[in-house]
C-alpha positions, 0 to 999 in steps of 0.5 A, a space after each residue: 816469934 813469927 809475929 814479932 819478926 814481922 812487927 820488927 820488919 814493919 817498924 824498921 821499914 817505917 823508920 827508914 821511910 820516916 828518915 827518907 821523908 825527913 831528909 827530903 823535907 829538910 833538903 827542900 826547906 834549905 833549897 827554898 830558904 836559899 832561893 828566897 835569900 838570893 831573890 831578896 839580895 838580887 832585888 836589892 842589887 837590882 834596885 841599886 843598879 837601876 838607880 845608878 844606870 838611870 842616872 847615867 843613861 839617856 831617856 831612850 836607853 832607859 826604856 831598853 834597860 827597863 824592858 830587859 830588867 822586866 824580862 829578867 824578873 819574869 824569868 825569875 818568877 817562872 823559876 820560883 813558881 816551878 820550885 813552889 810547884 815541885 815543893 807542893 808535889 813532894 809534900 803531897 807525896 809525903 802525905 800519901 806515904 804517911 797515909 799508906 804507912 798508917 794503914 799498914 801499921 796502926 800501932 805507931 803513934 801518928 801524933 808523935 810524927 812531925 807534921 809535913 804541912 808547909 805552915 809549920 816549915 821553919 826556914 833558917 836565916 830568913 828575913 821578915 819579908 820572907 816570913 810574911 810571904 810564906 805565911 800568905 803562901 801557906 794559907 793556900 797550901 792547905 787546899 793545894 796539898 789535897 791534889 791527888 798524885 793519881 790525877 797527875 799521873 793520869 794526866 802524864 799518861 794521857 799526854 804520853 798516849 796523845 804523843 804516841 797517837 800523834 806519831 802514829 797519825 804522822 806515820 800514816 799520813 806519810 804512808 798515804 802520801 807515798 802510796 797516792 800515785 799507785 793506781 788500782 785496776 778495774 776490779 780493784 785487785 792487786 797482783 799477788 806474789 804468786 801471780 808475779 812469780 808466775 809471770 816471772 817464770 814465763 818471762 824466764 822461759 821466753 828468754 830461754 826460747 829466744 836464746 835457743 833461737 839465737 843460737 840456731 840463727 847464728 849456726 845457720 849464718 855460719 853455715 851460710 858463710 862457709 857455703 858462700 866461701 866455697 867456689 864449687 857448690 854441691 852437685 844437686 845445687 848445680 843440677 838445680 841451677 842448670 835446670 833453672 837457668 835453662 828454664 829462664 833462658 827459654 822463657 826469656 827467648 819466648 818473651 824477647 820475640 814479642 818485644 819490639 825493637 826500641 834501639 833508637 829510643 833511649 829510656 831509663 828503666 828503674 831497677 827494682 828488686 824481684 818481690 818475694 811472695 809467700 809461696 816462694 821457697 828460700 833455703 834456710 842454709 844457703 839463702 837460695 830462692 826457689 820460685 813457686 813453679 819449682 816442685 817441693 821435691 827439688 827444694 827438699 833434696 836441695 836442703 838435705 844435700 847440705 847436711 849430707 855434704 857437711 857430713 
């Protein structure tokens, strides 16, 4: 029973494939016959129109018309060759199909099946010229039908592979053009992502330190402005100012004794700012300048007095 079922399935498959092949071949036969009829009619109309147009036109216009008609003829020939090539491919496919069917089931009578060679194609309603043309063409079809479909498929696959390879090459060329301006380092090493993140963290840390310094400087500036606005300074500042004033007055008296009197002479003395050396001490809160001769204890007491006064 199982063998009989498989045989029936094979027979139904073969019948279905045979029907498909018959319909396909009939369709192509009708299409080819219609195109041949249209071509013959167009040739007749073209010849009539050429005679009429050549009578009406001048010699200069005749050459243009002939050139246009020749171009139309070339286009029609191309379409015809494409159609014939398609027909040959279908016939070769049919032959391959028959070969596979006969290999699968040898019980079928192959001789009873209709032959699909182009020699035996019957074209309905065709003229004698078409019969002669097809007979000449079918002599060449025996050799053309032996072209393997595998060769055609391999050509198409190679074509697609070449297209893909060409697209990849174009993409690589674009990437190379984009990266042409990038210069390498001395050791031909590029920064990795970890190194870049490390540098980024360092920059963030430096930014935080600078912000802290900015806050401290702003606070010191505010303290300086508040102290300058006060008229009465602290006691330590007054005491240090008195000491410094006394010292400067004594120094000035000693120096003035040695300077001769030039009251009668007039001279212009350039006014210059007193240069501040690195040994001089400046209060960071009020900006008061302490000379190098002032001891550090007085400077220290002056700075601490600001904090005690604010407290």
